[in-house]
N, C-alpha and C positions, 0 to 999 in steps of 0.2 A: 504494500500500500504506500502511495506517495506521502511524504511528510509535508508539513506546512512550508518548510523552507524550499523543498523541491518544487512545490506548486508555485510559489512566488517566483522562483527562477524560470519556470516554464512560462508564466504569465509575462515575464519580462522579455524573454527571448522568442517565444512562439505564440504570442497572444492570438494571432490570426491563422494559426495552423490547426485545422480540425483533428489532426492526429493526436492532440492532447485531450480530446473528449473522454476517452476511457479513464485517464488519470483524474480528470475533474469529476467524473461520475463516482469513482472510488472514494475520492476525497469528500464528496457530498455525503455518501453513505457513512463515512467515518464521523462526520459532524453529527449526523442524526443518531449515531450509536454512541455519542459522547466520548469518542476516542481522540478527537482533536477539537480545537476551538472553531467557532463559527467564523466563516470567511465570506463576507458579502461579495467581494470583488471576484473571487473564484466562482461563486455560484451564479452571479450575473453573467460572467463570461460563458459559462456552460449553457445557460438559457439563451444567450445571444447566438451561440453556435447552432442550437436547435432551430432558431428563427431563420438562420441563413442556410442551414442544411436540414430541411424537414425530414429527409429520409433517415437521418440519424437521431431524430427527436424521440424522447422517452417521456410520455405523459406523467408517469409516476414520479420521475425525477423533477419534472417541472413543478408538480404539486409540492414535492418535498422541499425544493428550494424556496418556494413561496412560504411554506409553513415555517421553515427555519428562520426566514426573515421576520415573520410575525413574532415568533417566540423570542429570538435573540437579538434582532436587529434594531437599528434606529427606526423611529416611527415612519420614516419615508421609505425604508428598504423594501417592504412588502409591495408597495405600489410600484416601485421601480422594477421588481421582478414580474408582477402580474401583467404589466403593460407590454411585456415582451412575449407573453403566451397568447397564441392565436385563440380567437373566440371559438373556433371549431374544436380545439382541444378541450377548452373549458366545458363546452356543451357535451362532448363525448363522455366526459367524466363529471357529469352534472352534479350528482349528490356530493361528491368529495369537494369539488370547487365551490359549490353553494355553501357548504359548511364553513369553508375557509373565508369566503367573502362575508358571511354573516359575522364571523369572529372579528374580522378587520373592521367592519362597520360598527359593531358594538364597542370595540375598543376605542375607535375614534370618537364615538359619541359619549364616551365615559359611562356606558351601560355595562358595568363590569360583571354583574350577576348574569346578564345575558351572554356576555363574552364567554364565561365558563360553561354555560349551557351549550354554546356552539362548539366549544372545544370537546365537551363530552360527546357530541355528535361525531366529531372527527376521530375519537377513540374507537368508534364502531365502524370506521371506514373499511371498505374492502381493500383499500390500498395499504397493505400491511406495514410498509416502512413508515408511512405517516402515522398510522394508528399506534405503532410501537413507540415512536418518538413522542407523540403527544401524551401518552400514558406515563412516560418516564418522570420520576420525581424532579429531575433537574429541569426539565421543560416546564413543569407546573410551577416550580418555585421561581423560575425566571420570569414567568408571566406575573406571578404574585409580587415579585420585587418591582416590576414595572408599574403595576397598579398602585402599590404603596407609595412609590415615588410621585405618581400623579396626585394622589390624595394629599401627600405632604406639601405640595405646592399650594393647595387650596385651604388646608386646615392646619391649625396649630393643635387643637384637640378634637377628638371625635368619639362617638359612642363605640365601645368595643364590639357590641353586638352588630352594629352597622358595618364596621370594618371587616369583621369575620365574614359577614354575608358577601361582601364585595371581593374578598380574596378566596372565597369558597373553602373556608375552614370552619371547624366546629367548636374550637375551644381556645381559651386564652393561652394555654400551654402550646398549642399548635402555632399560634401567632408568634410567641416568644421564640420558638424553635427555629424560626426563619432567620433569626439574628439580623434583622433588617438594619441597615446603616442609617435609615431615615426615621427610625422610631427611637424616641428617647426613653419612653416608659410605657408599660402596659399593665393595667390592673383589670379587675372584673368589670369595671364600669367604663373606663376611659382609656383611650390610646392617646398619648402625647407624642407629637412628632417633633423632630429636631427643628430648631430655628433655621429658616432660610429667607432669602430676600422676598419671596412671594408670600409665605404664610404669615409674615410679620408686617406686611404692607398695609393691612387695614388699620393697625395701630398707628403706624406712621402717617397714614392719610388723615386719620382723625385729628392728629396733632398738627399737621402741616396745613390742613384746610384744602380749599378747592385747587390750589396750585399743584397739589400732589396727585391729581386725578389722571395724569397721563399714564397710559399703559396699566391702569388698574385692572386687576383680575376680577372677573365677573363672578363673585361668590354666590350671588342669588341663583344664577343658572346652574352652577355646579352643585349647590346645596340641594336643589330640587331633585337631584338624582338619588339622594340618600335618605329622604324622608325626614320625619320630625325628630328622630333621635340623633341626627348628625349635627353637631353644633360647632361652629367656628369660634375660637377664642377671641374675645373682644379686646 
């Protein structure tokens, strides 16, 4: 199996040579098997090769590349992969791609409980490499880390019950076990997030007055996603 350094060397010297497709496919599988780190550039190059050489395309690997981007990538990664996949391929794999698209849309809308429902659907996919990857604890916890980071930008404190719902966990102990870098403290009632420029902005805005309204985060909109028990610290 090619190493990360070998793949980087091939991307540097043979980026436009389709002979590297088998190595990129093996590297993709290693990422999904958690044998190596996620590599957006390698995966995007593979999907681009499929775009230009349709006879070599593999629908399973296209879906897997997009799923890796959703789980591990920057928020724009998955869109950059999906736009390279022909609609004919998405239609042929309708159920699998539909679940992925639902997951992406719910993540982007901050509908995190629905995001995990969509991921549960992907676990039942007939595309075994995708189902196995999404079931892995590493993948689940990567998504949870992303959700917690988003919550931490909007809230200084929040109901523990509400946070558990939106990261698809059942107990305070489960949440603590994540060892999240954005959580300062967890107890049975409240999750306290670490200070950051966004979750402390409301306090600063109230002190500085109208002049501080530029780029203010819309807490009312985000708060509506979490129900009555989610409270931002004033």
